[in-house]
C-alpha positions as CSV (number, residue, x, y, z in Angstrom):
1,M,154.1,83.0,-19.4
2,L,156.4,85.1,-17.2
3,T,156.7,88.8,-18.0
4,L,160.0,90.3,-18.9
5,R,160.1,92.0,-15.5
6,Q,159.5,88.7,-13.7
7,L,162.3,87.0,-15.8
8,F,164.6,89.9,-14.8
9,L,163.9,89.3,-11.1
10,N,164.3,85.5,-11.5
11,N,167.3,85.2,-13.7
12,N,169.4,88.5,-13.6
13,A,171.6,89.0,-10.5
14,Q,170.2,91.7,-8.3
15,T,172.2,94.2,-6.3
16,T,169.4,95.5,-4.1
17,H,166.0,94.3,-2.8
18,F,164.4,97.4,-4.5
19,P,165.5,97.8,-8.1
20,L,163.7,100.6,-10.0
21,L,162.2,98.0,-12.4
22,L,161.7,100.6,-15.2
23,E,161.4,98.8,-18.5
24,F,162.6,100.6,-21.6
25,E,162.5,99.8,-25.3
26,R,164.6,102.4,-27.0
27,A,166.5,105.6,-26.3
28,E,167.3,108.7,-28.4
29,G,168.8,112.0,-27.5
30,V,168.0,112.9,-23.9
31,Y,164.9,110.6,-23.8
32,I,164.4,107.0,-22.9
33,Y,161.1,105.4,-24.0
34,D,159.2,102.8,-22.1
35,E,157.1,100.0,-23.7
36,A,154.1,102.3,-23.8
37,G,156.0,104.9,-25.7
38,N,156.3,107.3,-22.8
39,A,159.4,109.5,-22.9
40,Y,161.6,109.9,-19.8
41,T,164.2,112.7,-19.7
42,D,167.5,111.2,-18.6
43,L,169.1,113.7,-16.2
44,I,171.9,111.3,-15.2
45,S,173.2,110.1,-18.6
46,G,173.3,106.5,-17.4
47,I,175.5,107.7,-14.6
48,G,177.8,109.9,-16.7
49,V,178.0,107.7,-19.8
50,S,175.8,109.3,-22.4
51,N,177.4,112.7,-22.8
52,L,176.1,112.9,-26.3
53,G,172.7,111.6,-25.4
54,H,171.5,108.2,-26.5
55,S,172.0,106.6,-29.9
56,N,173.9,109.4,-31.5
57,P,173.7,108.6,-35.2
58,K,177.4,109.0,-35.9
59,V,178.4,106.7,-33.0
60,V,175.8,104.2,-34.1
61,N,177.1,104.2,-37.7
62,A,180.7,103.8,-36.5
63,V,179.6,100.7,-34.5
64,K,177.8,99.3,-37.5
65,D,180.7,100.0,-39.9
66,Q,183.3,98.3,-37.5
67,V,181.1,95.2,-36.9
68,D,181.1,94.6,-40.7
69,K,184.9,94.6,-40.7
70,Y,185.9,92.6,-37.6
71,M,185.2,92.3,-33.9
72,H,187.6,90.6,-31.4
73,L,190.8,89.4,-33.0
74,M,193.4,89.0,-30.2
75,V,194.2,89.9,-26.6
76,Y,195.0,93.6,-26.2
77,G,198.4,94.8,-27.4
78,E,199.5,92.2,-29.9
79,Y,197.8,93.1,-33.2
80,V,197.7,96.5,-34.9
81,Q,194.0,97.3,-35.0
82,T,192.9,100.5,-36.7
83,P,190.2,101.5,-34.2
84,Q,192.6,101.2,-31.3
85,V,195.3,103.1,-33.1
86,R,193.1,105.9,-34.4
87,F,191.4,106.3,-31.0
88,A,194.6,106.5,-29.1
89,E,196.1,108.9,-31.6
90,K,193.1,111.2,-31.2
91,L,193.2,111.1,-27.4
92,V,196.9,111.9,-27.3
93,S,196.3,114.8,-29.6
94,I,194.0,116.5,-27.1
95,L,196.0,115.7,-24.0
96,P,199.2,117.4,-22.6
97,K,202.3,116.1,-24.2
98,T,203.3,114.0,-21.1
99,L,200.2,111.9,-21.5
100,N,201.1,110.1,-24.7
101,S,200.6,106.4,-24.1
102,V,197.1,104.9,-23.8
103,Y,196.2,101.5,-22.4
104,F,192.6,100.6,-23.2
105,T,190.5,98.5,-20.7
106,N,187.0,97.3,-20.5
107,S,185.8,99.7,-17.8
108,G,186.7,102.4,-15.3
109,A,187.4,100.0,-12.5
110,E,189.8,98.1,-14.7
111,A,191.6,101.3,-15.6
112,V,192.0,101.9,-11.8
113,E,193.5,98.4,-11.3
114,G,195.9,98.9,-14.2
115,A,197.0,102.3,-13.0
116,L,197.7,101.1,-9.4
117,K,199.8,98.3,-10.8
118,L,201.7,100.7,-13.1
119,A,202.4,103.1,-10.3
120,K,203.8,100.3,-8.1
121,R,205.8,98.8,-10.9
122,F,207.3,102.1,-12.1
123,T,208.2,103.5,-8.7
124,G,209.1,100.2,-6.9
125,R,207.1,101.4,-4.0
126,Q,204.1,99.8,-2.3
127,Q,202.2,102.6,-0.4
128,V,199.1,104.3,-1.9
129,V,197.4,107.5,-0.7
130,A,193.7,107.8,-1.4
131,F,190.9,110.1,-0.2
132,H,188.0,110.0,2.2
133,G,184.8,109.9,0.3
134,S,186.4,108.5,-2.8
135,Y,184.8,106.1,-5.3
136,H,186.9,104.3,-7.9
137,G,184.9,101.2,-8.7
138,S,184.0,97.9,-7.0
139,T,186.8,95.5,-7.9
140,H,189.1,94.5,-5.0
141,G,191.9,97.0,-5.7
142,A,189.4,99.8,-6.4
143,L,187.5,98.9,-3.3
144,S,190.7,99.1,-1.3
145,I,191.0,102.8,-2.2
146,M,187.3,103.6,-1.6
147,G,186.9,106.2,1.1
148,N,183.8,104.7,2.6
149,E,184.1,101.9,5.1
150,E,180.5,100.9,5.0
151,Y,180.7,99.7,1.4
152,K,184.0,97.8,1.8
153,Q,184.1,96.3,5.4
154,A,182.4,93.1,4.3
155,Y,185.2,92.3,1.8
156,R,188.2,92.6,3.9
157,P,191.1,91.8,3.8
158,L,191.8,94.3,1.0
159,L,195.1,95.7,-0.3
160,P,197.5,96.7,2.4
161,G,199.5,100.0,2.5
162,I,196.6,102.3,1.8
163,N,196.5,105.7,3.7
164,F,193.5,108.0,3.5
165,I,193.6,111.8,3.5
166,S,191.0,114.5,3.3
167,L,190.2,116.7,0.3
168,N,191.4,120.4,0.6
169,N,193.3,119.6,3.9
170,L,196.9,120.9,3.3
171,P,198.5,119.4,6.4
172,D,197.4,115.9,5.2
173,L,199.8,116.3,2.3
174,E,202.7,115.5,4.7
175,L,201.4,111.9,4.6
176,I,202.6,111.7,1.0
177,T,206.3,110.5,1.4
178,E,209.2,108.9,-0.4
179,Q,207.5,105.5,0.3
180,T,204.3,106.6,-1.6
181,A,203.9,105.0,-5.0
182,C,201.0,107.1,-6.0
183,V,198.2,109.4,-4.9
184,I,194.8,108.7,-6.5
185,L,192.1,111.3,-6.5
186,E,188.9,112.0,-8.4
187,T,189.5,115.4,-10.0
188,V,185.9,116.1,-8.9
189,Q,184.7,113.6,-6.3
190,G,181.5,112.0,-7.6
191,E,179.9,109.6,-5.2
192,A,180.8,111.8,-2.3
193,G,178.1,114.2,-3.6
194,I,180.2,116.3,-6.1
195,R,183.0,117.7,-4.1
196,V,185.2,120.1,-6.0
197,P,188.8,120.7,-4.7
198,N,190.2,124.3,-4.6
199,A,192.9,125.2,-7.0
200,A,195.5,126.0,-4.4
201,Y,195.1,122.6,-2.9
202,M,195.4,120.8,-6.2
203,Q,198.5,122.7,-7.1
204,A,200.0,121.9,-3.6
205,L,199.1,118.2,-4.2
206,R,200.8,118.2,-7.6
207,N,203.9,119.8,-6.1
208,R,204.1,117.4,-3.2
209,C,203.9,114.4,-5.5
210,T,206.6,115.8,-7.6
211,Q,208.7,116.6,-4.6
212,V,208.7,113.0,-3.2
213,G,208.5,111.2,-6.5
214,A,205.0,109.8,-6.1
215,L,202.8,109.5,-9.2
216,L,199.6,111.6,-9.2
217,I,196.7,109.6,-10.6
218,L,193.6,111.6,-11.5
219,D,190.4,109.7,-11.9
220,E,188.3,111.5,-14.5
221,I,186.0,108.5,-15.2
222,Q,183.0,110.7,-14.5
223,A,184.4,114.2,-14.9
224,A,186.1,114.1,-18.4
225,F,184.9,115.0,-21.8
226,G,183.2,118.3,-21.1
227,R,181.2,117.2,-18.1
228,T,182.6,120.1,-15.9
229,G,182.8,122.7,-18.6
230,K,186.4,121.8,-19.6
231,L,187.5,119.0,-21.9
232,F,189.3,117.5,-18.9
233,A,188.5,118.6,-15.3
234,F,192.2,118.9,-14.4
235,E,192.3,121.9,-16.7
236,H,190.4,123.9,-14.1
237,F,193.4,123.6,-11.7
238,D,196.4,124.3,-14.1
239,I,197.9,120.9,-13.3
240,V,198.7,117.7,-15.2
241,P,198.5,114.2,-13.7
242,D,201.1,111.5,-14.2
243,I,198.3,109.0,-14.9
244,L,194.8,109.9,-16.1
245,L,191.9,107.5,-15.8
246,L,189.0,107.6,-18.3
247,A,185.8,105.6,-18.9
248,K,182.0,106.2,-18.9
249,A,181.6,108.8,-21.7
250,L,184.8,107.6,-23.3
251,G,183.0,105.0,-25.3
252,G,180.0,107.0,-26.5
253,G,177.7,104.4,-24.9
254,M,180.0,101.4,-25.5
255,P,182.1,99.8,-22.7
256,V,185.6,101.0,-22.7
257,G,188.0,102.5,-20.2
258,A,191.6,103.7,-20.4
259,F,194.6,104.8,-18.3
260,V,197.0,107.2,-19.9
261,A,200.6,108.0,-18.9
262,Q,203.9,109.0,-20.4
263,V,205.3,106.4,-22.6
264,D,208.4,105.9,-20.3
265,V,206.1,105.2,-17.4
266,M,203.8,102.8,-19.4
267,S,206.9,100.9,-20.6
268,A,207.4,99.5,-17.1
269,F,204.9,96.8,-18.1
270,K,207.3,95.5,-20.8
271,E,209.7,93.7,-18.5
272,N,210.2,92.2,-15.0
273,P,207.8,90.5,-15.9
274,I,206.9,91.0,-19.5
275,L,203.1,91.3,-20.2
276,G,202.9,93.2,-16.9
277,H,199.2,93.9,-17.5
278,I,196.9,91.8,-19.7
279,T,193.3,92.2,-20.9
280,T,191.5,90.0,-23.4
281,F,188.7,92.4,-24.4
282,G,190.2,95.8,-23.4
283,G,190.2,98.1,-26.4
284,H,187.6,96.1,-28.2
285,P,187.6,97.4,-31.8
286,V,183.9,98.1,-31.9
287,C,184.1,100.0,-28.6
288,C,187.1,102.0,-29.8
289,A,185.4,102.9,-33.1
290,A,182.4,104.1,-31.1
291,G,184.7,106.1,-28.7
292,L,186.5,107.8,-31.6
293,A,183.2,108.8,-33.2
294,A,181.9,110.1,-29.9
295,L,185.0,112.2,-29.3
296,E,184.9,113.6,-32.8
297,V,181.2,114.6,-32.3
298,L,182.0,116.3,-29.0
299,L,184.8,118.4,-30.6
300,D,183.3,119.0,-34.0
301,E,179.9,120.1,-32.6
302,N,181.6,122.4,-30.1
303,L,179.4,121.1,-27.2
304,I,181.6,122.0,-24.3
305,P,181.3,125.8,-24.3
306,G,177.5,125.5,-23.7
307,V,178.0,123.5,-20.5
308,T,178.6,126.5,-18.2
309,E,175.5,128.2,-19.6
310,K,173.4,125.1,-18.9
311,E,174.8,125.0,-15.3
312,A,173.7,128.6,-14.8
313,I,170.2,127.7,-16.1
314,I,169.9,124.9,-13.5
315,R,171.0,127.2,-10.7
316,Q,168.6,129.9,-11.9
317,H,165.5,127.7,-12.3
318,L,166.0,125.1,-9.6
319,V,165.3,127.1,-6.5
320,H,163.4,126.0,-3.4
321,P,163.7,126.5,0.4
322,A,164.2,122.8,0.8
323,I,167.4,122.9,-1.3
324,K,170.3,123.3,1.1
325,E,172.9,123.6,-1.6
326,I,173.7,123.0,-5.2
327,R,177.4,121.8,-5.6
328,G,179.5,121.1,-8.5
329,K,180.9,122.3,-11.9
330,G,179.2,122.3,-15.2
331,L,176.7,119.5,-15.7
332,M,178.1,117.5,-12.8
333,L,175.9,118.7,-9.9
334,A,174.5,117.6,-6.5
335,V,171.3,119.1,-5.1
336,E,171.4,118.6,-1.3
337,F,168.3,118.1,0.9
338,E,167.8,117.6,4.6
339,S,167.7,113.8,4.5
340,F,167.9,110.7,2.3
341,E,164.2,110.0,3.1
342,L,163.1,113.3,1.6
343,N,165.6,113.1,-1.3
344,K,164.3,109.6,-2.2
345,K,160.7,110.7,-2.2
346,I,161.5,113.6,-4.5
347,I,163.5,111.3,-6.8
348,D,160.7,108.8,-7.0
349,R,158.1,111.5,-7.7
350,C,160.4,112.9,-10.5
351,I,160.6,109.4,-12.0
352,A,156.8,109.1,-11.8
353,N,156.7,112.3,-13.8
354,H,159.2,111.0,-16.3
355,I,162.3,112.7,-15.1
356,I,165.1,110.3,-14.3
357,T,167.5,111.4,-11.5
358,D,169.3,109.5,-8.7
359,W,171.2,109.9,-5.4
360,F,174.9,109.4,-4.6
361,L,176.4,106.3,-3.1
362,H,178.3,108.2,-0.3
363,C,175.9,111.1,-0.1
364,S,172.4,109.8,-0.1
365,N,170.7,113.1,0.9
366,S,171.8,114.7,-2.4
367,M,170.2,114.4,-5.9
368,R,172.4,113.7,-8.9
369,L,172.1,116.0,-12.0
370,A,174.3,115.0,-14.9
371,P,172.2,115.4,-18.1
372,P,173.7,114.8,-21.6
373,L,175.7,117.8,-22.8
374,T,173.3,117.9,-25.8
375,I,170.3,118.8,-23.6
376,T,168.7,122.0,-24.8
377,N,168.1,125.0,-22.6
378,T,164.3,124.6,-23.0
379,Q,164.5,120.9,-22.0
380,L,166.6,121.9,-18.9
381,M,164.1,124.5,-17.9
382,E,161.2,122.1,-18.3
383,A,163.0,119.5,-16.2
384,C,163.8,122.0,-13.5
385,L,160.1,122.9,-13.3
386,I,159.1,119.3,-12.8
387,I,161.8,118.8,-10.2
388,T,160.7,122.0,-8.4
389,E,157.1,120.8,-8.4
390,A,158.2,117.4,-7.0
391,I,160.2,119.2,-4.2
392,E,157.2,121.3,-3.3
393,F,154.8,118.3,-3.2
394,E,157.1,116.0,-1.2
395,T,158.2,118.6,1.3
396,R,154.6,119.5,2.1
397,A,153.8,115.7,2.4
398,F,156.9,115.2,4.5
399,A,156.0,118.0,6.8
400,N,152.5,116.6,7.4
401,L,154.0,113.3,8.3
402,S,156.4,114.8,10.8
């Protein structure tokens, strides 16, 4: 009889020739447990999803309660479904007043697609400005605005009319013109290795978009919900986007995304043509119930103020000559090493010692640290010790091979 691992390799689509092949049976809090009962500390939160850790009891109960009532009823936007309505109401209550209309999707990439369509439809323009190093998903539209040619060259032709500019480069803002429908930017660039814009640049970007009538889309699919030490990362820069993109932690572990805009902007989908954007499963009631519960836990348990302290603990306890830099905000950090080869060896040794971390798609020489916001100070210090030991071991081994 084939093992589960063999069946996985035989029947599940593979995206690399070297999957991690870790086999887990359950997850709780900051830990994921393998079939032998070994606990692995999850320092990447399933790539930014599990802000509250795994299997939060209130989120799990919300899922169970909703399943007992109903699951899918109708394509999005036709029926009044309590989980969608209550979740949107809660989101709007914590956002600036100009972000008051929520369109729920299945994922972050779908939120990107919807936002690009909305910007073009509302402005009547076709050009889009994106950023070098950006990552917004892998669907065709999202791929078109990815700022890394290596990952998209095999899929051309992509969307026309995309111009790329560089983060924190003020002269580039002149490329945003009266022909620009929208500018799309990760508020903190994720897959580029956690690149944080400076406040003066973000304010200049906001002003330029307003000046020429282009919509500013901020992608907070990774950065929202306390990840950077603020509820939303744009709060660090004293600006407000025209369209906000959300996903990952939005669903508390369930698949849901959203793009949020002013109601007058979102209304562009109502005509010429009607049903200007359609999704069957977007805003699935079970996912929305989970998302609402997760947001309430995040706020009620006051988890965000502790994020800055936990960042300081990482910076204090993760120190080694092989670390070139630690970049980022809050619990959205990149630890940079000399090369991908060294970084990968360190990551693999961490995993062997039951610490899960990862590298970045566009910055392979940097290690990703994005633990659940619920991780304790003690758990963080223990993880930093294991990572430091892995760095020491692998740098010595790497030096001996050189």
